[in-house]
C-alpha positions as CSV (number, residue, x, y, z in Angstrom):
1,M,-38.6,37.7,22.5
2,K,-40.6,37.9,25.7
3,N,-37.7,36.5,27.7
4,K,-35.4,39.1,26.3
5,T,-37.8,41.9,27.2
6,M,-38.2,40.6,30.8
7,S,-34.4,40.4,31.1
8,A,-34.0,44.0,29.9
9,L,-36.6,45.1,32.4
10,A,-34.7,43.2,35.1
11,A,-31.5,44.9,34.2
12,L,-33.1,48.3,34.3
13,G,-34.5,47.4,37.7
14,L,-31.0,46.4,38.9
15,V,-29.5,49.7,37.7
16,A,-32.3,51.7,39.3
17,G,-31.7,49.8,42.5
18,L,-28.0,50.6,42.5
19,A,-28.7,54.3,41.9
20,A,-31.3,54.3,44.8
21,A,-28.9,52.5,47.2
22,A,-27.0,55.7,48.1
23,P,-28.0,56.7,51.6
24,A,-30.1,59.8,52.2
25,S,-27.3,61.3,54.3
26,A,-24.7,61.1,51.4
27,V,-24.8,64.5,49.7
28,T,-23.3,65.5,46.4
29,F,-20.4,67.7,47.2
30,A,-18.7,68.2,43.8
31,T,-19.4,67.9,40.1
32,F,-17.6,68.2,36.8
33,N,-18.9,69.0,33.4
34,P,-17.4,68.8,29.9
35,I,-16.3,72.1,28.3
36,N,-17.7,71.2,24.9
37,S,-19.3,68.4,23.0
38,T,-16.1,66.6,22.3
39,A,-15.8,63.0,23.7
40,N,-13.8,63.0,26.9
41,V,-14.0,59.3,27.9
42,S,-13.2,56.3,25.8
43,L,-13.1,52.5,26.1
44,S,-10.4,50.6,24.3
45,G,-10.0,46.9,24.9
46,L,-10.7,46.5,28.6
47,T,-9.5,50.0,29.6
48,L,-11.9,52.9,30.2
49,S,-9.9,56.1,30.3
50,S,-9.9,59.9,30.1
51,N,-7.3,62.7,30.0
52,S,-9.4,65.7,29.3
53,T,-10.1,69.3,30.4
54,V,-13.4,69.8,32.3
55,K,-15.1,72.4,34.6
56,F,-15.0,71.3,38.2
57,D,-17.2,72.8,41.0
58,Y,-17.3,72.3,44.7
59,L,-20.9,72.5,46.1
60,D,-20.0,73.0,49.7
61,P,-20.9,76.7,50.5
62,A,-17.4,77.3,52.0
63,L,-15.7,76.3,48.7
64,A,-18.4,77.3,46.2
65,A,-16.9,80.8,46.1
66,L,-14.0,79.4,44.0
67,G,-16.5,79.0,41.2
68,D,-15.8,77.0,38.0
69,L,-12.4,75.5,38.2
70,T,-10.6,74.4,35.0
71,A,-9.4,70.9,35.8
72,T,-7.7,67.9,34.1
73,F,-9.8,64.8,34.5
74,N,-7.8,61.6,34.5
75,L,-9.6,58.2,34.6
76,N,-8.1,54.8,34.4
77,A,-10.4,51.8,34.9
78,T,-10.3,48.1,33.9
79,E,-13.4,46.2,32.8
80,T,-13.8,43.1,35.0
81,G,-16.8,41.5,33.3
82,A,-19.7,42.3,30.9
83,I,-23.0,40.8,30.0
84,A,-26.0,41.8,27.8
85,F,-29.6,41.8,28.9
86,G,-31.4,42.3,25.6
87,P,-30.5,45.8,24.5
88,I,-29.0,46.7,27.8
89,S,-25.2,46.3,28.2
90,L,-23.9,45.8,31.8
91,A,-20.3,45.7,32.9
92,S,-18.2,46.2,36.0
93,F,-15.0,48.3,36.4
94,D,-12.2,48.8,38.9
95,G,-10.0,51.9,38.7
96,S,-9.0,55.3,39.9
97,F,-9.5,58.9,38.9
98,S,-8.2,62.4,39.7
99,L,-9.2,66.0,39.0
100,T,-6.3,68.4,39.0
101,Y,-6.5,72.1,38.9
102,A,-5.2,73.4,35.6
103,G,-5.7,77.2,35.9
104,P,-3.9,80.2,37.4
105,T,-3.7,80.8,41.1
106,K,-7.1,81.8,42.4
107,T,-8.2,83.0,45.8
108,A,-11.7,83.2,47.2
109,G,-12.1,84.1,50.9
110,I,-9.7,81.9,52.9
111,Y,-9.1,79.5,50.0
112,T,-6.3,79.6,47.5
113,V,-6.0,77.1,44.7
114,H,-2.8,76.7,42.7
115,N,-2.1,75.1,39.3
116,G,-1.5,71.4,39.9
117,D,-3.5,71.2,43.2
118,D,-5.5,68.0,43.7
119,L,-9.1,69.0,43.7
120,L,-10.5,65.4,44.1
121,S,-9.1,62.0,43.6
122,G,-9.8,58.4,44.6
123,S,-10.3,54.8,43.7
124,F,-13.3,52.5,43.1
125,L,-14.0,48.8,42.9
126,G,-17.1,47.1,41.5
127,S,-18.5,50.1,39.8
128,V,-21.4,49.2,37.5
129,F,-21.6,50.5,33.9
130,S,-25.0,50.3,32.2
131,G,-25.5,51.3,28.6
132,Y,-28.3,51.5,26.1
133,G,-27.6,52.7,22.6
134,S,-25.8,56.0,22.8
135,T,-26.3,56.7,26.5
136,G,-24.9,55.1,29.6
137,S,-23.7,55.6,33.2
138,L,-21.0,54.4,35.6
139,L,-22.3,54.1,39.2
140,D,-20.6,53.1,42.4
141,S,-21.2,53.5,46.1
142,I,-20.3,51.5,49.2
143,L,-23.9,50.7,50.2
144,A,-24.6,49.5,46.6
145,G,-22.0,46.8,47.1
146,G,-19.0,48.6,45.6
147,L,-16.1,50.4,47.2
148,V,-15.4,54.1,46.6
149,S,-12.5,55.7,48.5
150,Y,-11.7,59.4,48.2
151,N,-8.4,60.9,49.1
152,S,-8.4,63.9,51.6
153,N,-6.6,67.0,50.3
154,N,-6.2,70.7,51.1
155,F,-9.8,71.4,50.3
156,V,-11.9,68.4,51.4
157,T,-11.4,65.7,54.0
158,F,-13.2,62.5,54.4
159,D,-13.7,60.4,57.6
160,G,-13.8,57.2,55.7
161,L,-16.6,55.8,57.8
162,G,-19.6,56.8,55.8
163,D,-20.8,56.0,52.3
164,E,-18.9,57.5,49.4
165,G,-20.3,57.3,45.8
166,L,-19.6,58.5,42.3
167,A,-21.9,58.7,39.2
168,L,-20.7,59.4,35.7
169,A,-23.4,60.1,33.1
170,M,-22.3,59.3,29.5
171,T,-24.0,60.7,26.4
172,S,-23.2,60.7,22.7
173,I,-21.7,57.2,22.9
174,T,-20.2,56.3,19.5
175,P,-20.5,53.7,18.2
176,T,-23.5,52.6,20.2
177,V,-22.5,50.4,23.1
178,K,-22.8,46.6,22.8
179,V,-21.5,43.4,24.4
180,L,-19.5,41.1,22.1
181,N,-17.8,37.9,23.3
182,G,-18.2,38.9,26.9
183,K,-16.8,42.4,26.5
184,L,-18.1,45.8,25.9
185,T,-17.3,47.0,22.4
186,P,-15.0,50.1,22.1
187,F,-16.6,53.5,22.2
188,A,-16.1,57.2,23.0
189,S,-18.5,59.4,24.9
190,V,-19.1,62.7,26.5
191,A,-19.2,62.3,30.3
192,Q,-20.1,64.5,33.3
193,G,-19.9,63.4,36.9
194,G,-21.1,63.9,40.5
195,F,-19.4,62.8,43.7
196,S,-21.2,62.2,47.0
197,A,-20.2,61.4,50.6
198,D,-21.6,61.5,54.2
199,G,-18.6,62.5,56.3
200,V,-17.0,65.1,54.0
201,T,-15.9,68.5,55.4
202,D,-14.1,71.4,53.8
203,G,-10.5,71.8,54.6
204,G,-11.0,75.0,56.6
205,G,-7.9,76.7,55.3
206,G,-7.9,76.2,51.5
207,G,-4.5,74.6,51.2
208,V,-1.1,75.8,52.0
209,P,-1.1,79.4,53.3
210,E,0.4,82.2,51.2
211,P,3.8,83.6,52.2
212,A,2.2,86.6,53.8
213,T,0.0,84.4,55.8
214,W,2.9,82.3,56.9
215,A,4.7,85.5,58.1
216,L,1.7,86.5,60.2
217,M,1.5,83.1,61.7
218,L,5.2,82.9,62.5
219,T,5.0,86.4,64.1
220,G,2.0,85.3,66.1
221,F,3.8,82.1,67.3
222,G,6.8,84.3,68.3
223,L,4.7,86.6,70.4
224,V,3.0,83.7,72.1
225,G,6.4,82.1,72.8
226,A,7.8,85.3,74.2
227,S,4.8,85.7,76.4
228,I,5.2,82.2,77.8
229,R,8.9,82.7,78.5
230,R,8.2,85.9,80.4
231,R,5.5,84.2,82.4
232,D,7.8,81.3,83.3
233,K,10.8,83.5,84.2
234,P,11.5,83.1,88.0
235,V,11.1,86.2,90.1
236,A,14.0,87.2,92.3
237,A,13.3,87.1,96.0
238,I,13.4,90.4,97.9
239,G,15.4,89.8,101.1
């Protein structure tokens, strides 16, 4: 019994270490939250998946004015191994995710978001799931030994050189999570998430310009072109 207790404590220490491994410069730039208490993530066989509606928020001041954004959260990850440390269940996952805007066209300042826009998407390798009873988490970051890669879009861009991390907190796991025959047992849970990076910037233009904006831009380009042509026009010599 003592050995099991020590193993459980070691597992908790491992998970805490992974969470602490994110660098101080990596900041949380976006989050999502469930819209109700209905399970939005499930594990079946070796596949952890989601296709649910959530509330997504950018935390960057330039994007925060967009407010709560209704989004479709898609997750598809494959379990690559699992082990039990006493009451603690640990597993690793590789996969990808996306958060796609699912509301009407919305404008805030210079940013406009349209239905179907990619709000955030990416892939991950070596993410660590840890579960105890009805709660759990899925953590990954480059400095913790995993690999998280975000895709730049119209709203956020990534330099790909710094650390990128994700953290999913899972509650109301039903049935309680266990490891059986080297695999996590099936479950459903309510998940919320946070995404961090050091080297993320806002898009600066909020996606594709509206038609009126395009018209102004084209007019501006035309005026600049005409000015250049006038300046380059040769002057006739006066004899």
